[in-house]
C-alpha positions as CSV (number, residue, x, y, z in Angstrom):
1,P,-109.8,4.3,29.7
2,Q,-107.1,5.1,27.1
3,V,-108.8,8.8,26.6
4,G,-111.1,11.0,28.9
5,F,-114.9,10.6,28.0
6,S,-118.0,12.3,28.8
7,V,-121.2,10.9,29.9
8,T,-124.5,12.7,29.5
9,D,-128.0,12.2,29.2
10,I,-128.0,9.8,32.4
11,E,-131.2,8.4,33.0
12,G,-132.4,5.2,35.1
13,K,-135.0,3.0,36.8
14,L,-134.9,0.8,39.7
15,Y,-137.5,-2.3,39.7
16,M,-138.4,-4.8,42.2
17,S,-139.5,-7.9,40.5
18,G,-139.7,-6.2,37.1
19,T,-142.2,-3.4,38.8
20,P,-140.7,0.1,38.5
21,L,-140.0,1.9,41.9
22,I,-137.9,4.7,41.3
23,E,-137.0,6.7,38.1
24,G,-134.1,9.6,37.9
25,K,-131.4,11.5,36.0
26,A,-128.0,11.7,36.8
27,D,-126.4,15.3,36.1
28,D,-123.4,15.2,32.9
29,Y,-120.0,14.3,33.8
30,Y,-116.4,14.1,32.6
31,V,-114.2,11.0,33.1
32,P,-110.5,11.8,32.8
33,N,-107.9,9.3,31.7
34,G,-106.8,6.9,34.5
35,T,-110.4,7.3,36.7
36,E,-111.4,4.2,38.2
37,R,-114.6,5.3,40.5
38,I,-117.1,8.4,40.2
39,T,-119.6,9.9,42.3
40,L,-122.9,10.9,40.4
41,T,-125.3,13.6,41.3
42,G,-128.8,14.2,40.3
43,T,-132.3,13.7,40.9
44,A,-134.7,10.6,41.4
45,S,-138.7,10.2,41.9
46,L,-141.0,7.5,42.8
47,C,-142.7,5.9,40.1
48,P,-146.6,6.0,39.9
49,G,-147.9,3.3,42.3
50,A,-144.6,2.9,44.0
51,S,-144.3,3.6,47.9
52,I,-141.1,4.7,49.6
53,L,-141.8,1.4,51.7
54,D,-141.1,-0.6,48.4
55,V,-137.8,1.0,47.9
56,L,-136.8,0.4,52.0
57,G,-137.0,-3.3,51.1
58,L,-133.8,-3.0,49.2
59,I,-132.3,-2.3,52.2
60,L,-134.2,-4.7,54.8
61,F,-135.5,-7.3,52.7
62,D,-134.2,-9.2,49.7
63,P,-131.6,-6.9,47.3
64,E,-131.5,-9.9,45.0
65,L,-135.3,-8.8,43.7
66,Y,-134.1,-5.6,42.5
67,T,-132.9,-4.4,39.0
68,V,-131.8,-1.4,37.0
69,D,-131.8,0.1,33.6
70,I,-129.1,2.6,32.5
71,K,-129.3,4.9,29.5
72,A,-127.0,7.1,28.8
73,V,-124.8,9.2,26.1
74,I,-120.9,8.4,26.0
75,T,-118.7,10.8,23.9
76,D,-115.1,9.7,23.7
77,D,-112.5,12.7,23.5
78,G,-112.6,13.0,19.8
79,A,-115.3,10.5,18.8
80,A,-119.0,10.8,17.9
81,P,-121.6,10.4,20.8
82,V,-122.9,6.9,20.9
83,V,-125.9,6.1,23.0
84,K,-125.4,3.0,25.5
85,E,-128.1,1.3,27.3
86,V,-128.4,-1.7,29.6
87,K,-131.3,-3.4,31.1
88,N,-132.1,-5.6,33.6
89,I,-128.8,-5.3,36.0
90,P,-128.9,-6.9,39.3
91,I,-128.6,-4.2,42.0
92,L,-126.1,-6.6,43.7
93,T,-123.6,-5.9,40.7
94,L,-123.6,-2.1,41.3
95,L,-123.8,-2.4,45.1
96,K,-120.2,-4.5,45.2
97,K,-117.3,-1.9,46.6
98,D,-113.9,-1.6,44.9
99,G,-113.7,-5.1,43.3
100,N,-114.6,-7.1,46.6
101,E,-116.8,-9.7,44.8
102,N,-117.8,-11.4,48.0
103,E,-119.9,-8.7,49.2
């Protein structure tokens, strides 16, 4: 980014084959200019009807079955806040490490 920006009101939900498993909120944070990678903190809980075994399937079975929805408010330095929402992101997209597209 050319300028720093704030990310607030962060919410997300993890799904397995369209069924909600985990919903969570991340703490607000500020991303300074030049930052490439950040670590989020927050809280998460199981959705009604989900079990921890469903979530463990992400690690033990087929991660291609899992997707994420994320919503947040983005505020560039000196600009008005904008709500950003993305849905149905394959979890494998988020798990790739440092630009290594083969993992």
